[in-house]
Backbone bond lengths (Angstrom), bond angles and torsions (degrees), N, CA, C in turn:
res aa  C-N    CA-C-N  psi(-1)  N-CA   C-N-CA  omega(-1)  CA-C   N-CA-C  phi
1 X - - - 1.459 - - 1.544 107.67 -
2 X 1.300 116.46 137.81 1.466 121.29 -179.99 1.530 110.64 -73.39
3 X 1.336 115.78 155.62 1.471 121.24 -175.74 1.525 111.30 -57.09
4 X 1.312 118.94 -43.79 1.484 119.77 -176.89 1.525 110.28 -65.65
5 X 1.344 118.20 -29.32 1.470 120.96 177.23 1.535 110.39 -72.36
6 X 1.337 116.44 -36.39 1.452 119.31 175.31 1.520 111.48 -64.65
7 X 1.324 116.69 -38.58 1.471 120.29 178.69 1.516 110.89 -65.59
8 X 1.334 118.12 -36.29 1.474 121.60 179.62 1.528 111.56 -60.33
9 X 1.329 117.78 -27.80 1.466 122.09 -178.99 1.518 113.69 -81.41
10 X 1.320 117.33 3.86 1.457 122.59 -177.76 1.529 108.72 -106.96
11 X 1.340 116.18 129.73 1.470 119.60 -175.80 1.515 112.90 -55.51
12 X 1.328 117.19 -34.31 1.471 121.67 -179.96 1.528 112.24 -59.64
13 X 1.334 116.03 -30.79 1.466 120.70 -174.50 1.529 113.87 -117.88
14 X 1.323 118.26 -0.37 1.466 122.55 -170.45 1.534 113.66 -57.94
15 X 1.311 117.76 -31.74 1.470 120.99 -175.80 1.526 112.82 -89.73
16 X 1.324 118.42 2.29 1.444 120.82 -178.28 1.531 111.82 -79.60
17 X 1.299 116.68 152.41 1.467 121.39 176.51 1.535 108.96 -69.41
18 X 1.343 114.99 161.99 1.448 120.04 177.98 1.535 110.27 -60.72
19 X 1.319 117.83 -39.00 1.477 119.10 -179.96 1.536 110.80 -65.88
20 X 1.337 118.27 -38.05 1.476 120.33 175.57 1.509 110.81 -64.83
21 X 1.345 116.49 -42.68 1.476 120.26 179.17 1.512 111.19 -61.98
22 X 1.329 116.85 -41.03 1.473 119.76 -179.68 1.521 110.80 -67.67
23 X 1.344 116.68 -35.25 1.475 119.73 177.21 1.535 109.85 -62.01
24 X 1.318 115.83 -47.96 1.470 119.89 179.32 1.540 111.24 -64.29
25 X 1.315 115.84 -41.51 1.474 120.72 -177.16 1.522 111.87 -60.15
26 X 1.311 117.74 -33.74 1.478 120.93 -179.99 1.519 111.82 -60.54
27 X 1.324 117.67 -27.98 1.464 121.76 -178.22 1.530 113.05 -91.29
28 X 1.322 117.69 -10.58 1.454 121.51 -177.61 1.530 112.54 -78.41
29 X 1.306 115.23 139.98 1.462 122.00 173.78 1.520 107.95 -115.32
30 X 1.314 117.01 141.28 1.451 121.69 177.56 1.533 109.34 -84.27
31 X 1.336 115.44 133.83 1.484 120.67 179.13 1.517 109.25 -134.10
32 X 1.316 115.59 149.28 1.469 122.65 175.57 1.508 108.63 -119.79
33 X 1.331 115.44 144.15 1.461 122.13 -179.67 1.531 108.38 -133.31
34 X 1.308 116.69 133.47 1.461 122.02 178.25 1.532 110.17 -76.41
35 X 1.324 116.18 151.72 1.472 120.61 175.23 1.532 108.26 -52.89
36 X 1.320 115.94 132.45 1.465 122.50 -179.89 1.508 114.46 91.51
37 X 1.331 117.18 -11.74 1.471 120.53 -178.47 1.524 110.41 -76.83
38 X 1.334 115.13 139.70 1.462 120.85 176.52 1.527 108.34 -83.51
39 X 1.316 114.74 122.95 1.471 120.85 -177.98 1.533 110.08 -86.90
40 X 1.313 116.85 -46.05 1.473 121.09 171.75 1.515 106.92 -135.29
41 X 1.332 115.47 151.11 1.453 121.15 -177.18 1.538 110.15 -115.66
42 X 1.312 115.27 132.57 1.457 122.18 177.95 1.514 109.29 -51.72
43 X 1.345 116.32 133.18 1.460 121.46 177.32 1.521 114.09 94.40
44 X 1.348 117.73 -19.20 1.456 120.16 178.28 1.527 110.54 -78.61
45 X 1.313 116.89 160.29 1.477 119.55 176.28 1.503 110.92 -67.64
46 X 1.336 115.42 150.89 1.464 121.02 178.89 1.506 110.29 -88.79
47 X 1.331 116.86 98.37 1.462 120.38 -177.39 1.534 112.67 -91.48
48 X 1.339 117.02 -4.48 1.452 119.97 177.94 1.522 110.93 -179.97
49 X 1.321 114.05 168.08 1.467 119.17 173.81 1.520 108.31 -111.34
50 X 1.328 116.84 159.07 1.434 122.28 -172.29 1.527 110.16 -122.09
51 X 1.323 116.15 123.39 1.456 122.91 176.10 1.535 105.76 -98.15
52 X 1.314 116.71 112.28 1.463 120.03 -176.04 1.527 109.97 -77.01
53 X 1.326 116.42 128.34 1.448 121.34 -179.53 1.543 111.77 -112.87
54 X 1.315 117.79 -18.77 1.451 122.78 178.98 1.516 108.72 -158.96
55 X 1.333 116.99 144.28 1.455 121.20 177.00 1.509 113.51 93.44
56 X 1.315 115.85 -173.55 1.462 122.79 179.18 1.519 109.68 -135.62
57 X 1.325 115.63 151.26 1.467 121.85 177.14 1.512 109.48 -132.31
58 X 1.333 114.60 154.59 1.462 121.71 170.53 1.514 108.07 -109.27
59 X 1.314 115.92 136.90 1.458 122.82 171.88 1.524 105.37 -94.26
60 X 1.331 116.12 120.32 1.457 120.84 -173.53 1.530 111.30 -123.83
61 X 1.335 114.71 136.43 1.479 121.70 177.67 1.524 108.18 -109.38
62 X 1.322 115.11 144.45 1.468 121.39 174.15 1.518 107.14 -112.36
63 X 1.335 116.16 125.81 1.463 121.90 178.09 1.527 109.98 -76.47
64 X 1.308 115.19 169.93 1.477 121.35 177.51 1.527 111.43 -59.95
65 X 1.351 117.32 -29.39 1.471 120.07 179.91 1.523 112.52 -83.12
66 X 1.346 116.63 1.47 1.464 121.01 178.20 1.514 114.94 91.79
67 X 1.346 116.67 -7.38 1.462 118.21 178.33 1.532 109.42 -73.24
68 X 1.324 114.65 147.65 1.458 120.82 -174.93 1.526 109.18 -122.95
69 X 1.336 116.72 143.66 1.457 120.37 177.71 1.524 109.74 -147.15
70 X 1.326 115.20 154.63 1.453 121.07 -179.45 1.516 110.10 -86.35
71 X 1.321 116.48 128.37 1.460 123.12 179.89 1.525 110.38 -93.27
72 X 1.340 116.67 -37.71 1.461 120.51 -175.77 1.522 110.39 -158.38
73 X 1.337 114.71 163.43 1.450 121.52 171.61 1.505 107.38 -126.16
74 X 1.332 116.28 137.76 1.461 121.66 -179.50 1.522 109.99 -131.91
75 X 1.348 114.94 155.04 1.450 120.52 -179.09 1.521 111.13 -139.50
76 X 1.316 116.11 -163.42 1.477 121.19 -175.99 1.530 112.60 -52.69
77 X 1.321 114.72 138.66 1.470 120.62 -179.69 1.516 114.08 87.56
78 X 1.324 116.68 2.22 1.456 119.92 179.94 1.525 109.23 -113.57
79 X 1.337 114.69 160.89 1.465 122.63 -179.02 1.523 108.89 -114.36
80 X 1.318 116.67 140.69 1.463 122.55 171.82 1.528 108.24 -129.38
81 X 1.332 115.13 151.71 1.452 119.50 175.83 1.526 114.20 87.74
82 X 1.328 116.67 7.26 1.469 118.57 -175.52 1.524 113.42 -75.06
83 X 1.335 118.07 -28.97 1.467 119.13 -173.56 1.537 111.50 -64.43
84 X 1.324 118.15 -47.74 1.468 118.89 -178.35 1.525 111.75 -70.82
85 X 1.315 117.30 -24.71 1.459 120.30 175.98 1.529 109.49 -70.01
86 X 1.319 116.86 -37.95 1.466 120.31 -179.12 1.519 112.49 -75.33
87 X 1.361 116.94 -44.11 1.476 117.97 -175.69 1.514 114.36 -98.55
88 X 1.333 119.51 -7.70 1.457 122.45 177.82 1.516 115.28 76.65
89 X 1.341 116.51 2.32 1.471 120.71 179.50 1.530 109.59 -80.88
90 X 1.330 117.12 161.61 1.465 119.87 176.13 1.531 110.97 -59.79
91 X 1.315 116.14 158.78 1.465 121.78 179.08 1.523 109.13 -55.93
92 X 1.334 116.06 132.66 1.460 121.33 -178.81 1.523 112.23 -86.03
93 X 1.328 116.60 -12.28 1.472 122.01 179.95 1.522 109.00 -155.44
94 X 1.325 115.12 166.38 1.453 120.60 172.23 1.522 108.48 -95.65
95 X 1.331 116.10 155.00 1.452 121.66 175.68 1.530 106.27 -124.78
96 X 1.343 115.67 124.39 1.459 121.63 -175.66 1.518 108.55 -122.73
97 X 1.337 116.74 132.89 1.454 121.41 177.42 1.523 109.61 -69.03
98 X 1.331 116.48 127.36 1.464 122.06 175.85 1.515 108.57 -85.21
99 X 1.319 115.64 -43.71 1.471 123.34 176.98 1.529 107.24 -114.06
100 X 1.326 116.61 173.25 1.456 118.67 167.28 1.523 106.22 -58.15
101 X 1.315 116.61 129.24 1.464 121.86 -168.69 1.512 110.72 -130.57
102 X 1.325 115.10 142.08 1.466 120.81 173.89 1.517 108.38 -121.09
103 X 1.335 114.61 146.68 1.459 119.36 -178.25 1.525 110.55 -149.50
104 X 1.308 114.86 153.97 1.460 121.07 166.69 1.524 106.39 -93.88
105 X 1.316 117.04 128.29 1.462 121.49 -179.65 1.524 107.67 -103.31
106 X 1.325 115.43 120.74 1.456 122.30 177.84 1.531 106.88 -105.92
107 X 1.349 117.79 110.92 1.464 120.04 -177.99 1.533 112.67 -60.72
108 X 1.322 114.66 147.87 1.477 120.29 -179.81 1.519 111.98 -54.13
109 X 1.337 117.52 -45.94 1.457 120.18 -176.00 1.517 110.72 -61.70
110 X 1.330 117.74 -36.60 1.466 120.35 -178.78 1.526 110.59 -71.92
111 X 1.327 116.03 -41.74 1.485 119.41 -179.75 1.520 109.61 -66.52
112 X 1.334 117.27 -46.04 1.472 120.01 -178.80 1.520 111.98 -67.32
113 X 1.318 118.33 -36.48 1.469 121.43 175.67 1.514 110.24 -63.09
114 X 1.342 115.36 -41.76 1.455 120.15 179.01 1.539 110.24 -61.92
115 X 1.351 116.65 -44.73 1.476 119.45 179.60 1.533 111.64 -64.12
116 X 1.335 117.45 -36.92 1.452 120.02 177.11 1.512 111.75 -64.43
117 X 1.322 116.97 -38.92 1.478 121.91 179.49 1.514 112.18 -75.67
118 X 1.345 117.40 -26.27 1.454 122.81 -177.12 1.530 110.23 -132.80
119 X 1.326 117.83 68.24 1.475 119.88 -173.76 1.536 113.99 -60.39
120 X 1.324 116.55 -24.38 1.465 119.53 179.53 1.530 112.20 -63.56
121 X 1.344 116.04 -24.90 1.462 121.01 179.28 1.522 111.03 -65.57
122 X 1.323 116.49 -31.17 1.476 120.58 179.06 1.518 111.05 -58.32
123 X 1.330 117.02 -31.56 1.472 120.06 179.20 1.527 111.74 -66.61
124 X 1.316 118.06 -27.47 1.469 122.27 175.64 1.523 110.87 -78.47
125 X 1.302 116.12 -32.04 1.459 121.30 -173.83 1.521 112.13 -84.97
126 X 1.315 117.30 -34.63 1.467 121.58 -174.82 1.535 113.19 -54.97
127 X 1.310 121.10 -48.23 1.469 119.15 -179.63 1.542 113.16 -61.56
128 X 1.298 116.41 -32.36 1.458 119.50 180.00 1.524 110.72 -70.49
129 X 1.321 116.46 -41.56 1.464 120.69 179.40 1.533 109.01 -67.11
130 X 1.300 118.64 -40.41 1.462 121.69 178.14 1.530 110.35 -63.45
131 X 1.344 116.66 -40.82 1.468 120.03 178.06 1.520 110.28 -60.77
132 X 1.336 116.35 -43.84 1.472 120.88 178.98 1.532 111.17 -60.72
133 X 1.325 115.70 -41.53 1.464 120.34 179.03 1.529 109.57 -63.66
134 X 1.330 117.74 -42.79 1.464 120.54 179.72 1.549 111.05 -63.98
135 X 1.336 116.48 -40.29 1.467 120.46 178.62 1.531 110.53 -61.64
136 X 1.323 116.35 -43.32 1.462 120.74 179.44 1.529 109.95 -64.94
137 X 1.321 116.76 -44.43 1.448 120.98 179.41 1.535 110.59 -61.30
138 X 1.342 117.43 -43.03 1.474 120.75 178.33 1.539 110.68 -62.07
139 X 1.338 116.52 -41.16 1.461 120.07 -179.95 1.540 110.08 -63.42
140 X 1.312 116.83 -40.90 1.461 120.87 179.09 1.533 111.72 -65.43
141 X 1.332 115.92 -41.27 1.470 119.76 177.70 1.530 111.08 -65.09
142 X 1.329 115.81 -39.91 1.473 119.87 178.62 1.548 109.68 -64.18
143 X 1.314 117.34 -42.91 1.460 120.92 178.77 1.528 110.82 -62.37
144 X 1.316 115.85 -42.87 1.476 119.63 179.70 1.523 109.86 -62.27
145 X 1.324 117.53 -40.61 1.476 120.38 178.76 1.521 111.18 -65.18
146 X 1.332 117.18 -38.84 1.470 120.66 177.34 1.516 110.74 -63.94
147 X 1.316 117.23 -40.21 1.460 120.21 -178.04 1.535 109.45 -69.44
148 X 1.321 117.29 -30.79 1.438 121.54 178.60 1.540 112.12 -69.71
149 X 1.335 116.23 -26.11 1.467 121.95 179.94 1.513 111.67 -77.72
150 X 1.323 118.56 -17.16 1.458 121.50 -174.51 1.510 111.71 -84.60
């Protein structure tokens, strides 16, 4: 399957035109990660976002006390790493491959340049990013409630 077709299967990009998808696809690089490999590390700069095409990953947060917990699991057709690419802040969590994983990596500069050239696309992306933030927030609240029960 061609890169632009893989991007079409991702909710973040599903509403984009074929020409927009092809523009983004030109900047994507294919990467493979072994099971257990850290794809992005919490606190590092966001140099790109990852479109998962095979395998599964865990999104993991490390608390100030050094304890680590899984916030979410994602698989093919999902994107990870988009928040720090959009806001320029350091990675808010680590992403670790659970299985052997393949992804298309879209560099930050390419994604941000694309959004500057096509600002209307941000309107399609914003609800998805907000949903991801809400899911993460709900997971953190659930974890806090579980810790309070112990």
